[in-house]
VOMARLO-272046 format. One line per 3 residues: for each residue x, y, z of N, C-alpha, C. Coordinates in steps of 0.02 Angstrom, whole numbers, plus 32768, in hexadecimal, padded with zeros to 4 digits. Layout:
# VOMARLO-272046
X:Y:Z:X:Y:Z:X:Y:Z  ...
# end
This chain:
# VOMARLO-272046
C5D7:9F73:1F66:C612:9F6F:1F91:C61C:9F27:1FA8  C65B:9F10:1FA8:C66A:9ECB:1FBC:C65C:9EC1:2006  C648:9E85:2016:C63B:9E74:205B:C67C:9E74:2084
C676:9E82:20C4:C6AF:9E7A:20F1:C6B7:9E2F:20FF  C6F4:9E16:20F6:C700:9DCE:20FC:C712:9DBB:2144  C6FA:9D80:2159:C70B:9D64:219A:C72A:9D1F:218D
C767:9D14:21A5:C788:9CD4:2197:C7B8:9CC1:21CE  C7C6:9C80:21D1:C7F7:9C65:21FF:C838:9C56:21DD  C85F:9C29:21FA:C8A2:9C1B:21E2:C8A2:9BED:21A5
C8DC:9BE7:2186:C8E6:9BB8:214F:C8DD:9B71:2169  C8D1:9B41:213A:C8C3:9AFC:214E:C88D:9AFC:2184  C852:9B14:2174:C81F:9B1F:21A8:C808:9AE0:21CA
C7FC:9AE6:220C:C7DE:9AAF:2232:C796:9AC2:2243  C776:9A9A:226D:C730:9AA6:227B:C724:9AE7:22A1  C750:9AF7:22D0:C748:9B36:22F5:C74F:9B72:22C7
C77F:9B6F:229A:C788:9BA6:226B:C74B:9BB2:223F  C72F:9B7D:2223:C6F6:9B84:21F6:C6B7:9B98:221D  C6A9:9B75:2254:C66E:9B85:227B:C671:9BCB:2298
C6AB:9BE0:22AF:C6B2:9C22:22CD:C6AC:9C5A:2299  C6C5:9C4E:225E:C6BC:9C80:2228:C671:9C89:2219  C64D:9C51:2215:C605:9C54:2207:C5E0:9C75:2241
C5F2:9C61:227E:C5D0:9C7E:22B8:C5DF:9CC8:22C1  C61E:9CDB:22B8:C631:9D21:22C0:C610:9D4D:228B  C60D:9D33:224D:C5EC:9D58:2217:C5A3:9D65:2228
C581:9D31:2240:C53A:9D3A:2252:C532:9D6D:228A  C55D:9D68:22BD:C559:9D97:22F5:C565:9DDF:22DF  C598:9DE9:22B7:C5A8:9E2D:229F:C570:9E49:2274
C553:9E1F:224A:C51D:9E36:221F:C4DE:9E47:2248  C4D0:9E1F:227B:C494:9E28:22A3:C49B:9E60:22D6  C4D3:9E61:22FA:C4DC:9E90:2331:C4EF:9ED5:2318
C51A:9ED8:22E6:C534:9F19:22CF:C51C:9F2D:228A  C4EE:9F06:226E:C4D2:9F14:222C:C50A:9F1B:21F7  C53C:9EEF:21FD:C572:9EEF:21CC:C561:9EC0:2193
C587:9EC6:215E:C57E:9E9B:2123:C5BC:9E71:211B  C5BF:9E39:213F:C5FA:9E0F:213E:C5EB:9DCB:211E  C621:9DAA:2109:C61C:9D67:20EC:C652:9D3B:210B
C63E:9D00:2122:C66F:9CD0:213B:C68E:9CAC:2100  C6D1:9CAA:20FC:C6F5:9C87:20C8:C72A:9C5B:20E8  C74A:9C33:20C0:C77C:9C03:20DA:C7BD:9C09:20B3
C7F5:9BFB:20D5:C837:9BFC:20B5:C84D:9BB5:20A4  C81F:9B8D:208C:C82D:9B49:207A:C7EE:9B1F:207C  C7F1:9AE5:205D:C7B8:9AB7:205B:C7AC:9A99:20A0
C76D:9A91:20B3:C75D:9A75:20F5:C773:9A2C:20F9  C786:9A17:2135:C79C:99D2:213E:C760:99A4:214B  C76C:9964:2152:C736:9934:2158:C70D:993F:2198
C72E:9950:21CE:C70A:995C:220C:C6DA:9997:2205  C6F4:99CE:21E9:C6CB:9A0A:21E0:C691:99FC:21B0  C69E:99D6:217B:C669:99C4:214B:C632:999D:216E
C645:9971:219C:C615:994B:21C3:C5E6:997A:21E9  C603:99AD:2209:C5DB:99DD:222F:C5AF:9A08:2201  C5CB:9A1F:21CA:C5A4:9A47:219A:C568:9A20:217F
C574:99E1:216D:C53F:99B6:2153:C50A:99A9:2189  C520:999E:21C7:C4F3:998F:21FD:C4C2:99C8:2208  C4DA:9A06:2203:C4B0:9A3F:2212:C499:9A66:21D4
C4A5:9A49:2199:C48A:9A64:215C:C4A5:9AA8:2149  C4E5:9AB2:2152:C505:9AF2:2142:C537:9AE8:210A  C536:9B14:20D9:C566:9B0E:20A1:C5AB:9B25:20B7
C5DE:9B05:209C:C623:9B19:20AB:C630:9B5E:208E  C654:9B89:20B2:C664:9BCB:2097:C68F:9BC6:2058  C68B:9BF8:202E:C6B6:9BF9:1FF2:C6FE:9C01:2008
C72B:9BE6:1FDF:C772:9BE6:1FEF:C795:9C1F:1FCB  C7C0:9C44:1FEF:C7E6:9C7A:1FD1:C830:9C70:1FE0  C85B:9C8E:1FB7:C8A3:9C90:1FC5:C8B7:9CD7:1FD9
C897:9D09:1FBA:C8A4:9D4E:1FCB:C861:9D6F:1FDA  C862:9DA0:2006:C824:9DC5:2017:C815:9DF7:1FE0  C7D8:9DF4:1FC6:C7C5:9E21:1F8F:C79A:9E5A:1FA9
C7A7:9E6F:1FE7:C783:9EA7:2005:C7B2:9ECD:2031  C7A1:9F0A:2042:C7CE:9F34:2068:C7D0:9F21:20B2  C796:9F10:20CE:C790:9F03:2116:C784:9EB9:2125
C7A2:9EA1:215B:C79A:9E5A:216D:C797:9E53:21BA  C77B:9E1B:21D0:C780:9E06:2215:C7A5:9DC3:2216  C7CE:9DB8:224A:C7F2:9D79:2252:C7D3:9D51:228B
C7CE:9D10:2282:C7BA:9CE4:22B9:C7ED:9CAB:22BE  C7F7:9C93:22FB:C821:9C58:2308:C869:9C5F:22F2  C881:9C9B:22E9:C8C8:9CA6:22DA:C8D4:9CF1:22DC
C914:9D04:22E2:C927:9D4A:22DC:C96C:9D52:22BF  C98F:9D1A:22B1:C9D2:9D1E:2295:C9CF:9D21:2249  C9F6:9D4F:222C:C9F4:9D5A:21E4:CA04:9D1B:21BC
CA33:9CF2:21D6:CA48:9CB6:21B2:CA0F:9C84:21AA  C9DC:9C89:21D4:C9A4:9C5A:21D2:C967:9C77:21AE  C96E:9CB5:2195:C933:9CD8:217C:C932:9CDB:2130
C906:9D06:2116:C8FE:9D0D:20CE:C93D:9D2A:20B0  C94A:9D1B:2070:C98A:9D2D:2051:C997:9D78:2052  C962:9DA0:204A:C96B:9DE9:2047:C956:9E0C:2087
C963:9DEB:20C1:C94E:9E07:2101:C96A:9E4D:210C  C9A6:9E5A:20F2:C9C5:9E9C:20FD:C9A2:9ED3:20D6  C978:9EC0:20A7:C958:9EF2:207B:C910:9F00:208D
C8F6:9EDF:20C1:C8B0:9EEA:20D3:C8AC:9F0A:2118  C871:9F23:2129:C865:9F44:2168:C841:9F13:2197  C863:9EFF:21CB:C845:9ED0:21FB:C81C:9EF8:222D
C7DA:9EED:222B:C7AC:9F12:2257:C7A8:9EF3:229D  C7B1:9EB1:22A0:C7AA:9E90:22E1:C7C4:9E49:22E0  C7CE:9E2D:231B:C7EA:9DE9:2322:C7C6:9DC5:235B
C7B0:9D89:234E:C798:9D5B:2382:C7CA:9D20:2384  C7ED:9D17:23BC:C821:9CE4:23BC:C82C:9CC8:2402  C84E:9C8D:2405:C85F:9C6F:2445:C8A7:9C55:2445
C8D0:9C71:2419:C917:9C5F:2416:C942:9C98:2431  C982:9C8A:243A:C9B1:9CBF:244E:C9AD:9CF7:241B  C9B6:9D34:2434:C9A9:9D6E:2408:C9E9:9D8A:23EB
C9EA:9D91:23A9:CA26:9DA9:2386:CA13:9DDA:234F  C9D8:9DF9:2355:C9C0:9E25:231F:C9D8:9E6C:232B  C9ED:9E8D:22F6:CA02:9ED2:22FA:C9D7:9EFC:22CC
C9C2:9F36:22E5:C998:9F62:22BD:C9A7:9FAB:22CC  C9A3:9FD4:229A:C9AE:A01C:22A3:C96D:A040:22B5  C936:A01B:22B6:C8F5:A03A:22C5:C8D2:A012:22FB
C8A7:A032:2323:C882:A00C:2356:C851:9FDC:2334  C845:9FA4:2356:C816:9F74:233B:C7F4:9F4F:2374  C7BF:9F2C:2363:C797:9F07:2393:C7B6:9EC2:239E
C7CE:9EB4:23DB:C7F1:9E75:23E8:C7D0:9E51:2423  C7BE:9E12:2418:C7AA:9DE7:244F:C7D6:9DAA:244D  C801:9DA3:247F:C830:9D6B:2482:C82E:9D4E:24C8
C817:9D10:24CD:C80E:9CF1:250E:C82F:9CAC:250F  C84C:9C98:2547:C86E:9C57:254A:C83F:9C1D:2556  C80D:9C17:252A:C7DB:9BE2:2530:C7E8:9BAD:24FB
C7C3:9B77:24FD:C7D2:9B3E:24D2:C7C3:9B48:248A  C796:9B76:2479:C785:9B81:2432:C76A:9BC8:2429  C76F:9BE0:23EC:C751:9C21:23DC:C704:9C1C:23DF
C6EA:9BE0:23D1:C6A2:9BD6:23D5:C688:9BE5:241B  C6AF:9BD4:244E:C69C:9BE5:2492:C698:9C30:249C  C6CA:9C53:2483:C6CA:9C9C:2487:C68B:9CB8:2466
C67A:9C9F:242C:C641:9CB8:2407:C5FF:9CA8:242B  C5FC:9C6D:244C:C5C0:9C5D:2472:C5B2:9C94:24A5  C5E5:9CA9:24CA:C5DB:9CDC:24FC:C5D1:9D21:24DE
C5EC:9D2D:24A3:C5DE:9D6C:2480:C594:9D70:246C  C57A:9D39:2453:C532:9D36:2443:C509:9D41:2483  C51D:9D20:24B8:C4F8:9D23:24F8:C4F9:9D6A:2514
C533:9D8A:2514:C539:9DCE:252E:C50F:9DFF:2505  C50E:9DF5:24C3:C4E9:9E21:2497:C49F:9E11:2494  C48B:9DDA:24B6:C445:9DC3:24B6:C42C:9DB6:246F
C457:9D97:2447:C446:9D84:2402:C43D:9D38:2400  C402:9D22:23E9:C3F4:9CDB:23E5:C420:9CBB:23AF  C439:9C80:23BD:C463:9C5C:238D:C437:9C2C:2365
C434:9C33:2323:C40E:9C03:22FB:C426:9BBC:2308  C3F8:9B8C:2306:C408:9B47:2318:C443:9B2B:22F0  C445:9B3A:22AE:C47A:9B1E:2285:C4BE:9B3B:2296
C4C0:9B7C:22A8:C4FF:9B9B:22BB:C513:9B82:2301  C4E3:9B7A:232D:C4F2:9B5E:236F:C510:9B18:2368  C4F5:9AF1:233A:C510:9AAD:232E:C558:9AAF:2316
C566:9ADD:22E9:C5AB:9AE4:22D0:C5DA:9AFA:2308  C5C4:9B2B:2330:C5EE:9B43:2367:C5F8:9B0C:239B  C5C5:9AE5:23A9:C5CD:9AAC:23D7:C600:9A7B:23BB
C5FD:9A6F:237A:C62D:9A43:2359:C674:9A5D:2361  C67B:9A9F:235D:C6BD:9ABE:2363:C6D9:9AB5:23AA  C6AE:9ABD:23DC:C6C5:9AB3:2421:C6DA:9A6A:242B
C6B2:9A3C:2411:C6C3:99F5:2416:C705:99E7:23F4  C70F:9A02:23B8:C74B:99F6:2391:C78A:9A11:23B4  C787:9A50:23CA:C7C3:9A6F:23E6:C7D3:9A55:242C
C7A1:9A3D:2450:C7AF:9A24:2494:C7AE:99D8:2497  C7A8:99B7:245D:C7A3:996E:245B:C76D:9955:248B  C732:9971:2481:C6F8:995E:24AA:C705:996C:24F4
C722:99A8:2500:C730:99C1:2544:C765:9999:2569  C78E:9973:2544:C7C3:994B:2564:C808:996A:255C  C80F:999C:2532:C84F:99BC:2527:C861:99E8:2563
C8A3:99F0:2571:C8B7:9A1C:25A8:C8A7:9A66:2599  C894:9A75:255D:C87F:9ABA:254D:C838:9AC9:2565  C814:9A95:2579:C7CF:9A9D:258E:C7C9:9AC7:25CD
C799:9AF6:25CD:C78C:9B20:2607:C743:9B18:261C  C733:9B34:2656:C6ED:9B33:266D:C6C0:9B57:263B  C6DB:9B89:261A:C6B4:9BAF:25E9:C6A1:9B84:25AD
C6CF:9B58:2599:C6C1:9B2A:2561:C689:9AFA:2573  C68A:9AE1:25B1:C656:9AB3:25C7:C612:9AD5:25C7  C610:9B13:25E0:C5D1:9B38:25DF:C5BA:9B48:2598
C5E9:9B5A:256E:C5D8:9B6B:2529:C5BE:9B2E:2504  C5DE:9AF5:250C:C5C8:9AB9:24E8:C581:9AA5:24FE  C573:9AAA:253F:C530:9A9A:2557:C4FC:9AC9:2539
C50C:9B09:2537:C4DD:9B3A:251B:C4D4:9B33:24D1  C50A:9B26:24AD:C507:9B1F:2465:C4E2:9ADF:2451  C4EF:9AA9:2476:C4CD:9A6A:2467:C482:9A71:2471
C46E:9A95:24A5:C426:9AA0:24B1:C408:9AC9:2478  C42B:9AFD:2463:C411:9B27:242D:C40E:9B02:23EB  C43A:9AD1:23E2:C43C:9AAB:23A3:C40F:9A6E:23A4
C3F5:9A5E:23DF:C3CB:9A22:23E4:C3F3:99E2:23E4  C430:99E5:23FD:C45B:99A9:2403:C44C:9987:2445  C42B:994E:2443:C417:992C:2481:C450:9903:249E
C479:98E4:2473:C4AF:98BA:248B:C4F1:98D6:2472  C50D:9903:2499:C54B:9925:2485:C585:98F5:2480  C588:98C5:24AE:C5BF:9895:24AF:C5C0:986B:246F
C586:9851:245B:C582:9828:241E:C591:9851:23E0  C574:988D:23DD:C583:98B7:23A3:C5CD:98CA:23A1  C5E8:98DB:23DB:C62E:98F0:23DD:C65D:98B9:23C6
C652:987C:23DB:C67C:9845:23C5:C676:983A:237A  C638:983E:2361:C62E:9836:2319:C652:986C:22F2  C64F:98AA:230B:C671:98E3:22EB:C6BC:98D8:22EA
C6D8:98C7:2323:C721:98BE:2327:C739:9884:22FB  C713:984E:22FB:C726:9815:22D2:C720:9824:2287  C6F4:9852:2275:C6EC:9864:222E:C72C:9880:2211
C755:989D:223D:C794:98BB:2225:C7D0:988D:222A  C7C5:984D:223D:C7FE:9821:2249:C80A:97EE:2212  C7E2:97ED:21DE:C7EE:97BD:21A7:C824:97DB:217A
C861:97C5:2184:C89A:97E1:2161:C8B0:97B6:2126  C88F:977E:211A:C8A6:974D:20E9:C8A6:9769:20A2  C878:9795:2093:C872:97AF:204F:C899:97F1:2045
C8BA:9807:2079:C8DF:9846:2074:C928:9839:2060  C942:9864:2035:C988:9860:2022:C9B4:9878:205C  C9F5:986A:2058:CA22:9882:208C:CA22:98CE:2090
CA1D:98F0:2057:CA1B:9939:2058:C9DB:9951:207A  C9A4:9930:206C:C965:9944:208D:C969:993A:20D8  C98B:9906:20ED:C992:98F9:2135:C9BC:992F:2157
C9F5:9940:213B:CA21:9970:215D:CA07:99B8:2158  C9DE:99C5:2125:C9C5:9A09:211A:C97F:9A14:2137  C95B:99DD:2146:C915:99E2:2157:C905:9A11:2191
C92E:9A0F:21C5:C925:9A3D:21FE:C96A:9A54:2214  C98B:9A79:21E9:C9CF:9A8F:21F6:C9D1:9ADB:21FD  C9FB:9AF2:222B:CA04:9B3A:2236:CA4E:9B49:223A
CA5F:9B86:2226:CAA5:9B9D:2227:CAB1:9BC9:2264  CAEB:9BC1:2282:CAFD:9BE7:22BE:CB45:9BFF:22B9  CB53:9C37:22D9:CB98:9C4E:22E2:CBA9:9C3F:232B
CBD8:9C11:2335:CBE9:9BFB:2379:CC34:9C02:2383  CC47:9C30:23AE:CC8D:9C39:23BF:CCB9:9C46:2382  CCA0:9C6C:2352:CCC6:9C7B:2316:CCC5:9C45:22E2
CC9D:9C11:22EC:CC97:9BDA:22BC:CC50:9BD9:22A0  CC4A:9BC8:2260:CC08:9BBF:2243:CBF2:9B77:2251  CBB8:9B70:226E:CB9D:9B2F:2280:CB5A:9B25:225D
CB54:9AEC:223D:CB13:9AD7:2222:CAFB:9A9E:224E  CAC1:9AA5:226B:CAA6:9A72:2298:CA63:9A5B:227D  CA61:9A1C:2267:CA24:99FE:224E:CA08:99CE:2281
C9C8:99BF:227C:C9A8:9991:22AB:C96F:996C:228A  C96A:992C:2296:C931:9904:227F:C915:98DD:22BA  C8D4:98D4:22B9:C8B3:98AA:22EB:C8A6:9865:22CE
C8AD:9833:22F8:C8A4:97EE:22E1:C88C:97C3:231B  C87B:9786:230D:C86D:9755:2342:C8A3:971F:2343  C8D7:9727:2318:C90D:96F6:2314:C94D:9718:22FD
C976:972E:232C:C9B4:9752:231C:C9E3:9726:22F3  C9EA:96E7:2307:CA19:96BB:22E4:CA07:96B1:229B  C9C6:96B2:228D:C9B1:96AB:2247:C9CA:96E6:221D
C9C8:9722:2239:C9E1:975C:2216:CA2D:9756:220C  CA4F:973D:223E:CA98:9738:223A:CAB1:9701:220B  CA84:96D6:21F3:CA99:96A7:21BF:CAAB:96CD:217F
CA96:970B:217A:CAA5:9735:2140:CADE:9766:214E  CB07:9757:2181:CB39:9787:2198:CB6A:979A:2160  CB83:976A:213B:CBB5:977A:2107:CB98:97AA:20D4
CB5A:979E:20BE:CB3B:97CA:208D:CB2B:980E:20AC  CB18:980F:20EB:CB0A:984F:210E:CB4B:9878:2113  CB82:9858:2124:CBC2:987C:2129:CBD7:9899:20E6
CBCD:9873:20B1:CBDE:988C:206E:CBB6:98CB:205E  CB75:98C9:206D:CB4A:9902:205F:CB5B:993E:208A  CB6A:9930:20CA:CB7D:9967:20F7:CBBD:9989:20E0
CBEF:9962:20CD:CC2E:997F:20B6:CC24:99A9:2077  CBF9:9991:204B:CBEB:99B7:200D:CBCA:99F9:201D  CB9C:99F8:204D:CB79:9A36:205F:CBA8:9A66:2083
CBD4:9A4B:20AD:CC04:9A76:20D0:CC32:9A99:209E  CC48:9A74:206B:CC73:9A92:2038:CC4F:9AC6:200F  CC10:9AB8:1FFF:CBE9:9AE6:1FD5:CBD5:9B26:1FFA
CBC4:9B1F:203A:CBA9:9B57:2060:CBDC:9B77:208F  CC15:9B5A:2098:CC49:9B77:20C2:CC40:9B6E:210C  CC1C:9B39:2120:CC14:9B2B:2167:CC55:9B0D:2183
CC69:9B22:21BF:CCA3:9B05:21E0:CC92:9AC2:2201  CC55:9ABE:221C:CC40:9A84:2242:CBF9:9A72:2231  CBEA:9A31:2235:CBA6:9A19:2228:CB96:99E5:225D
CB60:99F1:2282:CB49:99C2:22B4:CB02:99AC:22A1  CAFB:996C:2294:CABA:9951:227F:CA9E:9927:22B9  CA6B:9942:22DA:CA4E:9924:2317:CA14:98F6:2304
CA17:98B8:231B:C9E3:9887:230D:C9BF:9878:234F  C980:988A:2354:C95C:9888:2394:C926:9853:2394  C928:9829:23C7:C8F5:97F6:23D3:C8BD:9816:23FB
C884:9823:23DC:C84F:9849:23FD:C82A:981F:2431  C82F:97DD:242D:C80C:97B3:245D:C833:97AB:249E  C876:97A9:2499:C8A0:979E:24D4:C8C7:97DC:24EA
C8BE:9814:24C7:C8DD:9854:24D9:C929:984E:24DE  C948:9832:24AA:C990:982E:24A5:C9A6:9842:245E  C9E5:9851:2457:CA00:9862:2415:CA46:9847:240C
CA59:9840:23CE:CA9F:9838:23BA:CAAB:986C:2384  CAEA:9882:237E:CAF9:98B5:234C:CB35:98A0:2323  CB32:98B0:22E4:CB69:98A4:22B5:CB8C:98E7:22AB
CBCD:98E9:22BC:CBF2:9927:22B7:CC28:9923:2281  CC2A:9955:2257:CC5F:995C:2225:CC7F:99A1:222E  CCBF:99A3:2238:CCE2:99E2:2242:CD25:99D6:2264
CD4A:9A0C:226F:CD8E:9A05:228A:CD92:9A11:22D5  CD59:9A22:22F4:CD5A:9A35:233B:CD40:99FC:2368  CD5A:99C1:235D:CD44:9986:2382:CD49:998F:23CE
CD81:99A9:23E5:CD8C:99B1:242D:CD59:99DF:244D  CD49:9A16:242A:CD19:9A46:2445:CCD3:9A28:2447  CCC1:9A02:2415:CC7F:99E2:2413:CC7A:99AF:244B
CCAF:9988:2455:CCAF:9957:248C:CCAA:997A:24CF  CCCC:99B2:24D6:CCCA:99D9:2514:CC83:99F3:2520  CC63:9A09:24EA:CC1F:9A26:24F1:CBEE:99F5:2510
CBF3:99B7:24FB:CBC2:9985:2512:CBDF:9953:2544  CC1F:995C:2555:CC40:992F:2584:CC39:98E6:256E  CC40:98DB:252E:CC3C:9898:2510:CC70:9892:24DA
CC85:9855:24CA:CCB6:984B:2495:CC94:983A:2453  CCB3:9852:241E:CC9C:9840:23DA:CCBA:97FD:23C7  CC91:97D1:23AD:CCA8:9791:2394:CC91:978A:234C
CCC1:9787:231E:CCAF:9784:22D6:CC81:97BE:22C4  CC91:97FA:22DD:CC6D:9839:22CF:CC28:983D:22F0  CC17:980D:231A:CBD5:980D:233B:CBDE:9817:2386
CBB4:9843:23A2:CBB5:9850:23EA:CB71:9840:2407  CB72:981D:2440:CB34:980A:2462:CB1C:9844:248D  CADB:9855:2488:CAC0:988D:24AD:CA82:9877:24D4
CA8A:9851:2509:CA51:9839:252F:CA2A:9873:254E  C9E8:9870:2548:C9BD:98A4:2565:C9BA:98E4:253D  C9DE:98E9:2506:C9DE:9926:24DE:C9A9:9922:24A8
C97D:9953:24A7:C94A:9957:2472:C943:999D:2455  C95C:99CF:2479:C952:9A15:2464:C992:9A34:244A  C991:9A48:240B:C9CA:9A6B:23EE:C9D4:9AAE:2411
C99D:9AD1:241E:C9A0:9B14:243A:C9BD:9B14:2481  C9A9:9AE3:24AA:C9BA:9AE4:24F1:C9F2:9AB4:2503  C9FB:9A7E:24DC:CA2B:9A4A:24F0:CA64:9A3F:24C0
CA62:9A60:2486:CA97:9A58:2454:CABE:9A99:244B  CA9C:9ACE:243A:CABE:9B0E:242D:CAE0:9B2B:246B  CABF:9B2E:24A5:CAE1:9B4B:24E0:CB22:9B29:24F4
CB25:9AE6:24F8:CB66:9AC8:250A:CB9C:9AD3:24D4  CB87:9AD7:2494:CBB8:9AE7:2460:CBD2:9B2E:2469  CBA5:9B5C:2479:CBBB:9BA2:2486:CBED:9BA4:24BF
CBDF:9B7E:24F4:CC0B:9B7E:252E:CC4F:9B60:251D  CC4F:9B2A:24F7:CC8E:9B07:24E7:CCB9:9B2F:24B7  CC99:9B53:2489:CCBF:9B78:2457:CCD1:9BBF:246E
# end
């Protein structure tokens, strides 16, 4: 019999990969299930840094689920999930995003407004009195660091701080600050990435006010350096919008050291986007001071404006 698959969203980030691995281990240990953590895309440089640090192999990549039953982590929207999500049976969900999942059958759902799914899993392990292996604790700590930008993101909660401390101790991480900066910087070398890789690397699709929105995000230590490629980025974005039918594309470029962003917007709803952030677009670019979180600082104001 095929294993039950555990996976996160497309274009996986560190929280998605670490949480799939952590949730699979918990389900197998606590409930004697036979699950496998898989990924809906190749791991990014930041996640590879964490996997290499803790000696864990990257999960195999799938496009469609080849089993009847699945668990979802770090997402619940069909547009962000596996291609055949409508054809599989979702047994449970661990998530920290707004909830938009519909099911005709009861299922196990844990959805909390915390900074990362890794935080949720830390407390699930704790409640179940299941010890977290050091390598999995290291990955989950990496996920908390990644999703909260080393506890500096506005998505950070007291639970994330407690989880990171506990996970770091279990993983044997003595200097969380140094490791966290090294992890975040590992994902900021964009020089070798194509424009398509940049806009797709951490992109999610949303339905906002009757409009299809594609929102991508990259972390960097130099926003202006990324914007030297603006013309090529716009060409790639327009091509993807035409191919995939997106109405709007917002590409957020985040400075992880100074906690600021700028965004490149392509679409016809300029006035609504400017209203959302109370800023003007100049040459398709909008300044977003203090904005680092797509979930808390980008999507909600767009929802309100649209």
